[in-house]
Every structure is written in structure tokens, then in C-alpha cells.
C-alpha positions in Angstrom: -11.9 21.4 -18.4 -10.6 20.3 -21.9 -6.7 20.9 -20.5 -7.8 18.8 -17.8 -9.4 16.0 -19.6 -6.0 15.7 -21.7 -4.2 15.3 -18.5 -5.9 12.8 -17.6 -6.3 10.8 -21.1 -2.7 11.2 -21.2 -2.1 9.6 -17.8 -4.6 7.0 -18.3 -2.7 5.9 -21.6 0.7 5.3 -19.1 -1.7 3.3 -16.7 -2.7 0.7 -18.9 1.0 0.5 -20.3 2.1 0.0 -16.8 -0.6 -2.2 -15.7 -0.1 -4.8 -18.5 3.2 -4.7 -17.1 2.5 -5.5 -13.8 0.6 -8.3 -14.4 2.5 -9.8 -16.7 5.3 -10.4 -14.1 6.1 -12.8 -11.3 5.9 -10.4 -8.6 2.3 -9.5 -8.5 1.1 -13.2 -8.7 3.8 -14.2 -5.6 3.0 -10.5 -3.6 -0.7 -11.6 -4.0 -0.1 -15.1 -2.7 2.0 -13.7 0.1 -0.6 -11.8 1.3 -3.6 -14.1 0.7 -1.6 -17.1 2.5 -0.2 -15.2 5.2 -3.7 -13.8 6.1 -5.4 -16.6 6.2 -3.1 -18.8 8.0 -2.8 -15.6 10.6 -6.9 -16.0 11.2 -7.4 -19.2 10.7 -4.5 -20.7 12.4 -3.3 -17.9 14.8 -7.0 -17.0 15.8 -7.7 -20.8 16.3 -11.0 -21.1 14.3 -11.3 -24.2 14.0 -10.7 -25.1 17.9 -14.1 -26.4 19.2 -14.5 -23.6 22.1 -11.7 -21.7 21.6 -12.0 -19.9 17.8 -13.1 -16.8 16.8 -14.8 -15.2 14.0 -13.1 -11.9 15.1 -11.3 -10.6 11.3 -9.2 -8.1 12.9 -7.0 -11.4 13.2 -6.9 -11.2 9.4 -7.0 -7.8 8.9 -4.9 -6.8 11.4 -1.3 -8.8 10.0 -2.5 -7.6 6.0 0.2 -4.1 6.8 3.4 -6.3 7.7 3.0 -8.8 5.0 2.5 -5.2 2.9 5.9 -4.8 3.7 7.3 -7.7 1.5 4.2 -7.4 -1.4 4.1 -3.9 -2.2 7.6 -3.0 -3.0 7.5 -6.0 -5.2 5.1 -4.0 -7.6 6.9 -1.0 -7.7 10.6 -1.9 -7.6 11.0 -1.7 -11.3 8.9 1.0 -12.4 11.2 3.1 -13.2 14.4 0.7 -14.1 13.9 2.2 -18.1 14.5 5.2 -17.5 13.1 6.2 -21.0 10.0 8.0 -20.0 12.0 10.7 -18.1 13.9 12.0 -20.8 12.2 11.2 -23.4 10.9 14.5 -24.8 8.6 14.0 -27.6 6.4 11.8 -25.1 4.0 14.6 -23.4 4.6 13.3 -20.2 4.6 15.9 -17.1 6.4 14.7 -13.9 3.1 14.7 -12.2 1.6 12.7 -15.0 4.3 10.0 -14.8 4.0 9.6 -10.9 0.2 9.4 -10.8 0.4 6.7 -13.9 2.7 4.5 -11.9 1.1 4.8 -8.5 -2.8 4.5 -10.0 -1.0 1.1 -11.7 0.6 0.1 -8.6 -2.5 1.0 -6.1 -4.8 -0.6 -8.6 -2.7 -4.2 -8.6 -2.5 -3.8 -4.8 -6.2 -3.5 -4.6 -6.3 -7.0 -7.0 -4.3 -8.5 -4.4 -6.8 -8.1 -2.0 -9.4 -9.4 -3.4 -8.5 -13.7 -2.6 -8.2 -12.7 0.7 -12.6 -12.4 0.5 -12.4 -15.9 0.8 -11.5 -15.3 4.4 -14.8 -13.5 5.4 -17.1 -16.0 3.1 -15.9 -18.4 5.1 -16.5 -17.1 8.2 -20.2 -16.5 6.9 -20.7 -19.8 6.8 -19.3 -21.5 10.1 -20.5 -18.3 12.5 -21.8 -14.6 12.5 -19.7 -12.4 10.1 -19.9 -8.6 11.3 -20.5 -7.1 8.1 -19.7 -3.6 9.6 -15.8 -4.6 10.2 -15.7 -6.3 6.6 -16.7 -3.2 5.2 -14.2 -1.0 7.2 -11.2 -3.6 7.2 -11.5 -3.2 3.0 -11.8 0.5 3.3 -8.7 0.8 5.2 -6.5 -1.5 3.7 -7.4 0.2 0.4 -6.3 3.5 1.7 -3.5 2.0 3.7 -2.3 0.2 -0.1 -3.0 3.9 -1.6 -0.2 5.3 1.0 2.0 2.6 0.8 1.8 2.7 -2.6 2.7 5.9 -2.6 5.7 6.4 -0.8 7.3 3.2 -2.7 6.7 5.0 -6.0 8.7 8.1 -4.3 11.2 5.7 -2.7 11.8 3.9 -6.3 12.4 7.1 -8.1 15.2 8.0 -5.9 16.6 4.8 -6.2 19.5 3.5 -9.0 18.0 0.2 -9.6 15.3 -2.6 -9.0 17.0 -4.4 -5.8 18.0 -1.5 -4.1 14.6 -0.1 -4.7 12.9 -3.1 -3.4 15.2 -3.1 -0.4 14.8 0.4 0.6 11.2 0.6 0.2 10.6 -2.8 2.4 13.0 -1.1 4.9 10.9 2.3 5.1 7.5 0.4 5.1 8.6 -1.4 7.8 9.4 1.7 9.8 6.5 3.7 8.6 4.4 0.3 9.6 5.8 -0.4 13.2 6.9 2.7 14.7 4.3 3.1 16.8 5.6 0.1 18.7 8.9 1.7 19.2 7.2 3.4 22.8 6.5 -0.1 24.3 10.3 -0.8 23.7 12.4 2.5 24.7 11.0 5.2 27.2 10.4 7.8 25.1 8.7 11.6 26.3 4.8 11.3 25.5 4.8 14.0 22.4 7.7 11.7 21.0 5.3 8.7 21.4 2.0 10.2 20.2 4.0 11.8 17.2 5.2 8.0 16.4 1.6 7.4 16.5 0.7 9.7 14.1 2.9 8.6 11.5 2.5 5.0 11.8 0.2 3.8 8.5 -0.4 0.8 10.5 -1.5 2.5 13.9 -4.1 4.1 11.6 -5.1 1.0 10.1 -6.1 -0.1 13.7 -9.6 1.0 14.4 -10.7 0.3 10.7 -9.2 -3.3 11.5 -11.9 -3.6 14.4 -14.9 -2.2 12.2 -14.4 1.6 12.9 -14.4 4.0 10.4 -12.2 7.4 12.0 -12.2 10.3 9.5 -9.2 11.1 11.2 -7.3 7.8 9.8 -9.3 8.5 6.6 -7.6 12.1 6.5 -3.8 11.3 7.0 -4.1 8.7 4.6 -5.4 10.5 1.7 -3.2 13.6 2.8 0.1 11.4 3.3 -1.1 9.9 -0.5 -1.3 13.5 -2.1 2.2 14.7 -0.1 3.9 11.4 -1.1 3.1 12.2 -5.1 4.1 15.7 -4.8 7.1 14.5 -3.6 7.8 12.1 -6.3 7.1 14.3 -8.4 9.6 17.0 -7.3 12.4 14.1 -7.7 11.4 13.5 -11.2 12.0 16.8 -12.2 15.6 16.7 -10.3 15.9 13.9 -12.1 15.4 15.2 -15.4 17.4 18.1 -14.4 20.1 15.9 -13.9 20.5 16.6 -10.0 19.7 13.3 -9.1 
């Protein structure tokens, strides 16, 4: 128990350092602006909210665009996390590979959740002009939090093996775009059924679809949680290889 407590104390020290760093830089605020303005624009203009007789209070118009906006927003949080590199090789610091990865992931994940907060203005506005489906709000935000956790896990891993911040951002955005849109591939390419199902099962955005409609599917929750753990383990392995000079 004491060893576990000490382990998390070290992680928390790194977490606070990373949070302070992320919140002090413009990318966090630009990414927040992107999610807020992009999501609001999609809902109010794309959903024709203020058009008499045409507008809809269905928050799916708002939630469904967030995963695709995150393709640009989330990598902005993680692209410079491994740039300094000192933490990787300073043996005076009692940081294992797992502690490094978990601390940096927690910071990126916390910031990504903070980026979602201004978007609460959308359901609040809906509540003034029409009926608000609270179940959809809960499911949608739960789905977004799980999506962000998985997206941060992927980006933390990719940034740990990238040579610089710019490359890390581009690789992370491209990869996140693939994992968010791969379920759309069968619409344009004739694929065997098993391959179409595989594309769906690997898609971060496809597993978010039910939540955006107000449904919490336990299979989607399990997918996100397993993906987060797997990505953090892979990232820890990549850091171990970097420390050995293999990457």
C-alpha cells in the first residue's frame, strides 16, 4: 500500500508540473476555442436551431462533431510533452516509464476535459429555448470524456516516438484522423463484411456515436477503457526503448 501511495505521489508531482506547463501555453486556449466555436457553429447553424419550424434541439448535432474537431485540438496538447527529454534520462529523478507516461497522460486528459467545459453553453442555451434531454447531455459528455482519454493516450504514445513537436503534431493529427474516420471507409470502398466490422470496431468516433444520441453502451465504455490502458502500456514500452537508445 505504501509503495502504491509513493508511486502516485511521484506521478502527482509530475502531473502538477505538466498541468502548469500546458495551461501556460497558447495551444490549450486555441484548442478550447476550436472546440467551442466549432461545436457551437455546427449545432446552431448546421442544425438550423434558430430557424422557425426547422430548428432542432437534438444535441447530436453538437456532440457528433467533437471527435472530428479533436483531430486538431488534442495533438496541440501533447505535441511538446517529450521535447525537453531531460526527464527521460535524468537518473536522479525517481520516475519510471509508467510514471512518466501516466503523469503526462493525466495532464493532457485533464486539459482536454477542461476544453469541453465552455461547450456546456450549448445545452444551457437549448434549455432556454426548448426541451433539454438530460440523458443525452449526460451520455454525450461521458462519451466525450472517454473519447478524449483515448485520443490523449494515442497522442502521448505517438509524441513519445516523434523527433520533434511539429512532427509529433502532424503524425498525431493524421493518426487520430484515421482512427476517428476509419468506420467511414466501407461507405466508399467495397470491403468484405469482416473488414467493415473491423473498421467500425477500431474507430474512436464510431464508439462515440451511441453516446452522442443519448445511449450509454457498456461495450463502448469497455472499448475506450481497454484502449487507454493498452496505449499507455505501449507508450511506456516506447519510453523504455528510448532510454536504452533504441529509438
